[in-house]
C-alpha positions as CSV (number, residue, x, y, z in Angstrom):
1,M,0.0,0.0,0.0
2,K,2.8,2.4,0.8
3,A,4.5,1.7,-2.5
4,A,1.3,2.6,-4.4
5,A,1.0,5.8,-2.3
6,Y,4.6,6.8,-3.1
7,F,4.1,6.1,-6.8
8,W,0.9,8.2,-6.7
9,I,2.8,11.1,-5.1
10,V,5.7,11.0,-7.5
11,S,3.4,10.8,-10.5
12,A,1.4,13.8,-9.2
13,I,4.6,15.8,-8.8
14,L,5.8,14.9,-12.3
15,A,2.4,15.9,-13.7
16,W,2.6,19.2,-11.9
17,W,6.1,19.8,-13.3
18,R,5.0,19.1,-16.8
19,V,2.0,21.4,-16.6
20,T,4.1,24.2,-15.1
21,V,6.7,23.9,-17.9
22,Y,3.9,24.1,-20.5
23,L,2.4,27.2,-18.9
24,V,5.7,29.0,-18.5
25,E,6.6,28.2,-22.1
26,E,3.2,29.4,-23.4
27,A,3.4,32.6,-21.3
28,F,7.0,33.6,-21.9
29,G,7.9,31.9,-25.2
30,G,10.1,29.0,-26.1
31,Q,13.4,30.9,-25.9
32,S,12.7,32.6,-22.5
33,P,15.6,32.6,-20.0
34,I,13.1,31.4,-17.4
35,L,13.0,28.0,-19.1
36,R,16.6,27.4,-18.1
37,F,15.2,26.5,-14.7
38,F,12.5,24.2,-16.1
39,P,13.8,21.4,-18.4
40,I,11.0,20.2,-20.7
41,F,12.0,16.5,-21.4
42,R,10.1,16.3,-24.7
43,T,9.9,13.2,-26.8
44,P,11.0,13.5,-30.5
45,I,7.4,13.3,-31.7
46,E,6.5,16.2,-29.4
47,K,9.4,18.3,-30.7
48,K,7.9,18.1,-34.2
49,R,4.4,19.3,-33.3
50,P,3.4,23.0,-33.0
51,L,2.9,24.4,-29.5
52,V,-0.8,25.3,-30.1
53,A,-2.9,22.9,-32.2
54,P,-5.8,24.5,-34.0
55,G,-9.3,23.3,-33.3
56,L,-10.6,21.6,-36.4
57,G,-14.3,20.8,-36.7
58,E,-15.2,22.3,-33.4
59,P,-17.9,24.9,-33.4
60,G,-16.9,28.2,-32.0
61,V,-13.2,27.5,-32.0
62,K,-10.9,30.0,-33.8
63,R,-7.6,28.8,-35.2
64,G,-4.7,30.0,-33.1
65,M,-1.9,29.5,-35.7
66,P,-2.5,30.7,-39.3
67,G,-1.3,28.3,-41.9
68,V,-1.2,25.2,-39.7
69,V,-3.8,22.7,-40.8
């Protein structure tokens, strides 16, 4: 039971870290000096994707990046 609890705590901390990095990157840009303190640890597939994916086929959603389809 303790092992499962520790796993849950570690996974929650890692999820918090990942969300914090995404928010900082979105707020200050990808080349911000603040990101030196927050390593991103992206996979090669994630590096190829744009930061903001446009909403396709969703009513009321405006595209955030012109030219990305």
